[in-house]
Every structure is written in structure tokens, then in C-alpha cells.
VMD Tcl script that draws the C-alpha trace (Angstrom):
set ca {
  {-15.49 11.52 34.03}
  {-17.40 8.83 35.88}
  {-19.05 6.08 33.90}
  {-20.93 3.14 35.40}
  {-22.83 0.93 32.98}
  {-25.73 -1.31 33.85}
  {-25.06 -4.82 32.60}
  {-27.73 -7.50 32.49}
  {-31.44 -7.59 33.14}
  {-31.09 -8.16 36.90}
  {-29.18 -4.94 37.66}
  {-31.04 -2.35 39.71}
  {-29.85 1.21 40.21}
  {-31.03 2.22 43.68}
  {-29.55 5.73 43.89}
  {-28.05 8.32 41.56}
  {-26.42 11.68 42.22}
  {-25.83 14.24 39.47}
  {-26.35 11.55 36.83}
  {-23.86 9.13 38.42}
  {-24.82 5.80 39.93}
  {-24.08 5.78 43.66}
  {-25.80 2.53 44.70}
  {-26.64 -0.43 42.48}
  {-27.30 -4.12 43.08}
  {-27.22 -7.14 40.80}
  {-28.15 -10.79 40.98}
  {-26.55 -13.34 38.70}
  {-27.36 -17.00 39.15}
  {-27.12 -17.59 42.89}
  {-24.71 -14.67 43.42}
  {-25.39 -11.10 44.45}
  {-23.31 -7.95 44.15}
  {-23.52 -4.42 45.50}
  {-21.88 -1.28 44.07}
  {-21.53 1.76 46.34}
  {-19.70 4.98 45.40}
  {-18.93 8.13 47.37}
  {-20.32 6.92 50.67}
  {-19.12 9.23 53.47}
  {-18.77 7.85 56.99}
  {-21.92 8.20 59.09}
  {-23.76 5.85 61.45}
  {-26.53 5.49 58.86}
  {-24.07 4.65 56.06}
  {-22.33 2.12 58.28}
  {-25.72 0.48 58.73}
  {-26.27 0.58 54.96}
  {-22.91 -1.10 54.37}
  {-23.76 -3.81 56.91}
  {-27.10 -4.43 55.20}
  {-25.33 -4.67 51.83}
  {-22.83 -7.20 53.16}
  {-25.55 -9.44 54.59}
  {-27.70 -9.10 51.47}
  {-24.83 -9.91 49.10}
  {-24.09 -13.03 51.17}
  {-27.79 -14.03 51.13}
  {-27.77 -13.91 54.94}
  {-30.58 -11.44 55.63}
  {-32.17 -13.75 58.20}
  {-28.90 -13.99 60.13}
  {-28.61 -10.19 60.20}
  {-32.12 -9.84 61.60}
  {-31.10 -11.69 64.77}
  {-28.97 -8.70 65.86}
  {-30.54 -5.82 63.97}
  {-31.65 -2.71 65.87}
  {-33.85 0.05 64.49}
  {-31.50 2.73 65.85}
  {-28.30 2.99 63.73}
  {-26.50 4.59 66.70}
  {-27.00 1.50 68.84}
  {-25.33 -1.90 68.71}
  {-26.77 -5.08 70.10}
  {-24.64 -7.83 71.59}
  {-25.30 -11.10 73.34}
  {-23.22 -12.01 76.35}
  {-23.17 -15.68 77.19}
  {-21.56 -17.65 79.98}
  {-20.80 -14.66 82.20}
  {-21.19 -16.63 85.41}
}
mol new
graphics top color blue
foreach p $ca { graphics top sphere $p radius 0.5 }
foreach p [lrange $ca 0 end-1] q [lrange $ca 1 end] { graphics top cylinder $p $q radius 0.2 }
display resetview
């Protein structure tokens, strides 16, 4: 039996599957939290996890510096090669 309870007015359930919460977010004071359950490995889910990490750290702007629209592609910056 899986039971996930929403606590507080700032909790948002983003996805449910068969009546179970699979993705939820919460903000409390200046903090943020993300709950993810049953996330299989795919390129898209890896991207989702990365977005969640940046969002929970309130660093969305930092993430956007390196974000690509294609989840199968990574972007890097190479400095001082010469």
C-alpha cells in the first residue's frame, strides 16, 4: 500500500498514476522540495531530474545557461584550449 499525503497549502501534485502521487513539489519559507516516485531511466526523465534539482535549489537561471531543447544532447563549454 502506497500512501503519500499532501501537507501544507503550498504543496502541488504534478502527476499521479493509479491514484498514487508520482511527482509533487512544495515550497516552505525560502525552501523548495521535490518528490518523485517510480521514475524509470530515460533521457527525458534524466532531464526532468536535472530540472527538479535546479528548481529545488532556486537556480533556474543558472540551469538555463546550459539547457538544450533536445534531452538527448548535452552542451558543454570548453575554455582555454589553446
